[in-house]
GUZA-579153 format. One line per field, with one value per residue: residue number from 0; x, y, z of N, C-alpha, C in turn. Coordinates in nm, 3 decimals. Layout:
N
resi = NUM_...
n_X = X_...
n_Y = Y_...
n_Z = Z_...
ca_X = X_...
ca_Y = Y_...
ca_Z = Z_...
c_X = X_...
c_Y = Y_...
c_Z = Z_...
***
This chain:
88
resi = 0_1_2_3_4_5_6_7_8_9_10_11_12_13_14_15_16_17_18_19_20_21_22_23_24_25_26_27_28_29_30_31_32_33_34_35_36_37_38_39_40_41_42_43_44_45_46_47_48_49_50_51_52_53_54_55_56_57_58_59_60_61_62_63_64_65_66_67_68_69_70_71_72_73_74_75_76_77_78_79_80_81_82_83_84_85_86_87
n_X = 1.474_1.272_1.219_1.139_0.937_0.659_0.604_0.307_0.259_0.424_0.301_0.061_0.172_0.283_0.053_-0.068_0.121_0.098_-0.165_-0.140_0.017_-0.133_-0.375_-0.343_-0.284_-0.519_-0.707_-0.606_-0.649_-0.931_-0.990_-0.875_-1.026_-1.281_-1.245_-1.161_-1.389_-1.577_-1.461_-1.463_-1.735_-1.788_-1.658_-1.796_-2.012_-1.866_-1.719_-1.930_-2.029_-1.807_-1.807_-2.045_-1.969_-1.767_-1.894_-2.002_-1.767_-1.618_-1.749_-1.657_-1.464_-1.632_-1.790_-1.591_-1.514_-1.734_-1.714_-1.696_-1.460_-1.263_-1.329_-1.258_-0.984_-0.914_-0.986_-0.805_-0.557_-0.585_-0.609_-0.358_-0.203_-0.298_-0.194_0.082_0.166_0.166_0.386_0.597
n_Y = -3.381_-3.566_-3.540_-3.692_-3.797_-4.012_-4.257_-4.305_-4.538_-4.719_-4.756_-4.882_-5.116_-5.230_-5.284_-5.469_-5.678_-5.749_-5.843_-6.069_-6.219_-6.273_-6.383_-6.662_-6.787_-6.742_-6.882_-7.141_-7.176_-7.170_-7.406_-7.609_-7.569_-7.633_-7.906_-8.027_-7.977_-8.140_-8.392_-8.398_-8.408_-8.661_-8.820_-8.769_-8.939_-9.154_-9.025_-8.936_-9.180_-9.264_-9.065_-9.125_-9.367_-9.293_-9.126_-9.221_-9.236_-8.997_-8.696_-8.454_-8.518_-8.638_-8.422_-8.271_-8.433_-8.400_-8.141_-7.911_-7.789_-7.959_-8.186_-8.118_-8.083_-8.341_-8.486_-8.384_-8.462_-8.742_-8.807_-8.727_-8.914_-9.149_-9.119_-9.103_-9.329_-9.574_-9.511_-9.520
n_Z = 15.306_15.095_14.759_14.546_14.275_14.248_14.014_13.838_13.688_13.811_14.057_13.979_13.870_14.097_14.249_14.077_14.081_14.350_14.349_14.179_14.342_14.571_14.478_14.378_14.624_14.767_14.610_14.637_14.912_14.914_14.768_14.932_15.163_15.071_14.993_15.236_15.385_15.256_15.299_15.578_15.624_15.526_15.711_15.939_16.042_16.152_16.352_16.512_16.604_16.749_16.943_17.078_17.189_17.368_17.540_17.797_17.947_17.917_17.893_17.803_17.607_17.422_17.339_17.227_17.011_16.850_16.763_16.495_16.403_16.504_16.359_16.096_16.130_16.212_15.985_15.795_15.908_15.919_15.646_15.555_15.691_15.570_15.317_15.362_15.516_15.354_15.195_15.364
ca_X = 1.340_1.273_1.130_1.119_0.797_0.624_0.549_0.177_0.268_0.490_0.200_-0.026_0.247_0.295_-0.078_-0.088_0.207_0.035_-0.282_-0.095_0.078_-0.236_-0.483_-0.326_-0.293_-0.660_-0.773_-0.561_-0.720_-1.070_-0.995_-0.852_-1.140_-1.390_-1.216_-1.165_-1.529_-1.640_-1.405_-1.511_-1.873_-1.788_-1.612_-1.879_-2.082_-1.771_-1.688_-2.049_-2.032_-1.700_-1.851_-2.143_-1.899_-1.687_-1.980_-2.008_-1.638_-1.573_-1.842_-1.578_-1.406_-1.741_-1.825_-1.477_-1.522_-1.844_-1.683_-1.668_-1.318_-1.189_-1.357_-1.176_-0.845_-0.902_-0.991_-0.677_-0.448_-0.606_-0.577_-0.212_-0.152_-0.331_-0.104_0.223_0.197_0.212_0.516_0.700
ca_Y = -3.398_-3.643_-3.476_-3.779_-3.816_-4.152_-4.281_-4.374_-4.673_-4.803_-4.789_-4.982_-5.239_-5.286_-5.340_-5.587_-5.783_-5.791_-5.925_-6.199_-6.293_-6.313_-6.458_-6.808_-6.831_-6.739_-6.992_-7.264_-7.185_-7.207_-7.546_-7.693_-7.555_-7.710_-8.049_-8.072_-7.976_-8.261_-8.509_-8.396_-8.455_-8.805_-8.886_-8.729_-9.051_-9.230_-8.947_-8.938_-9.310_-9.264_-8.977_-9.200_-9.471_-9.234_-9.042_-9.264_-9.220_-8.858_-8.611_-8.348_-8.575_-8.660_-8.290_-8.232_-8.511_-8.349_-8.004_-7.909_-7.757_-8.082_-8.279_-8.078_-8.114_-8.487_-8.529_-8.350_-8.545_-8.882_-8.820_-8.721_-9.044_-9.249_-9.101_-9.120_-9.461_-9.672_-9.471_-9.537
ca_Z = 15.253_14.972_14.662_14.431_14.235_14.227_13.882_13.850_13.631_13.910_14.158_13.918_13.858_14.232_14.284_13.993_14.135_14.475_14.315_14.128_14.452_14.666_14.413_14.385_14.762_14.803_14.539_14.703_15.039_14.885_14.727_15.050_15.253_15.010_15.000_15.375_15.427_15.203_15.369_15.717_15.620_15.505_15.832_16.053_16.108_16.232_16.472_16.598_16.669_16.849_17.052_17.157_17.265_17.477_17.625_17.938_18.015_17.915_17.819_17.738_17.485_17.326_17.282_17.145_16.888_16.768_16.721_16.351_16.381_16.528_16.250_15.982_16.166_16.212_15.846_15.731_15.960_15.878_15.505_15.543_15.734_15.468_15.203_15.398_15.570_15.252_15.141_15.465
c_X = 1.348_1.172_1.109_0.970_0.774_0.556_0.416_0.179_0.332_0.391_0.107_0.043_0.261_0.164_-0.105_-0.002_0.149_-0.086_-0.240_-0.022_-0.030_-0.341_-0.461_-0.333_-0.438_-0.734_-0.734_-0.634_-0.866_-1.083_-0.976_-0.969_-1.258_-1.366_-1.219_-1.306_-1.603_-1.592_-1.450_-1.656_-1.882_-1.747_-1.697_-1.954_-1.990_-1.736_-1.808_-2.060_-1.924_-1.740_-1.955_-2.075_-1.822_-1.771_-1.987_-1.878_-1.595_-1.667_-1.766_-1.518_-1.513_-1.782_-1.715_-1.478_-1.631_-1.822_-1.641_-1.522_-1.232_-1.209_-1.273_-1.030_-0.821_-0.900_-0.859_-0.565_-0.464_-0.573_-0.427_-0.150_-0.179_-0.238_0.039_0.257_0.236_0.349_0.630_0.752
c_Y = -3.464_-3.583_-3.561_-3.795_-3.965_-4.164_-4.356_-4.516_-4.769_-4.845_-4.898_-5.117_-5.308_-5.350_-5.468_-5.705_-5.837_-5.880_-6.064_-6.281_-6.351_-6.403_-6.610_-6.863_-6.840_-6.856_-7.126_-7.283_-7.226_-7.355_-7.638_-7.686_-7.638_-7.860_-8.101_-8.070_-8.101_-8.384_-8.515_-8.443_-8.605_-8.880_-8.856_-8.846_-9.134_-9.156_-8.941_-9.070_-9.318_-9.177_-9.048_-9.307_-9.413_-9.154_-9.091_-9.239_-9.074_-8.774_-8.501_-8.398_-8.596_-8.528_-8.244_-8.305_-8.459_-8.205_-8.003_-7.874_-7.881_-8.181_-8.246_-8.110_-8.265_-8.539_-8.502_-8.439_-8.691_-8.902_-8.811_-8.854_-9.153_-9.239_-9.139_-9.261_-9.564_-9.638_-9.495_-9.672
c_Z = 15.115_14.875_14.538_14.404_14.209_14.092_13.896_13.791_13.730_14.019_14.104_13.906_13.994_14.276_14.205_14.043_14.266_14.448_14.268_14.233_14.543_14.603_14.416_14.527_14.807_14.737_14.602_14.835_15.017_14.850_14.848_15.146_15.201_15.026_15.144_15.431_15.380_15.279_15.515_15.724_15.603_15.632_15.954_16.118_16.197_16.362_16.567_16.673_16.778_16.969_17.140_17.242_17.383_17.574_17.770_18.016_18.024_17.828_17.744_17.607_17.379_17.260_17.189_17.011_16.794_16.719_16.574_16.322_16.402_16.413_16.127_16.009_16.162_16.069_15.776_15.778_15.918_15.731_15.480_15.585_15.631_15.348_15.241_15.448_15.466_15.195_15.237_15.461
***
């Protein structure tokens, strides 16, 4: 049986370390979510036009192009390509 006492200062320090670990990750997630939302909104007219063009051939693909999750994913991947292609 373990009879060691836990120091209250150690518990507070552990909570503080946890906060300083999670807070920057959370802020980074908020910034990326905000920026990708803005960029997805800017690319939405192009995706709507592409969806109208593919509608006669594939209704499923057109619906998929209009999905907001796909738009954010598309925006992120296109911006990564725009940054990496000139460096290649």
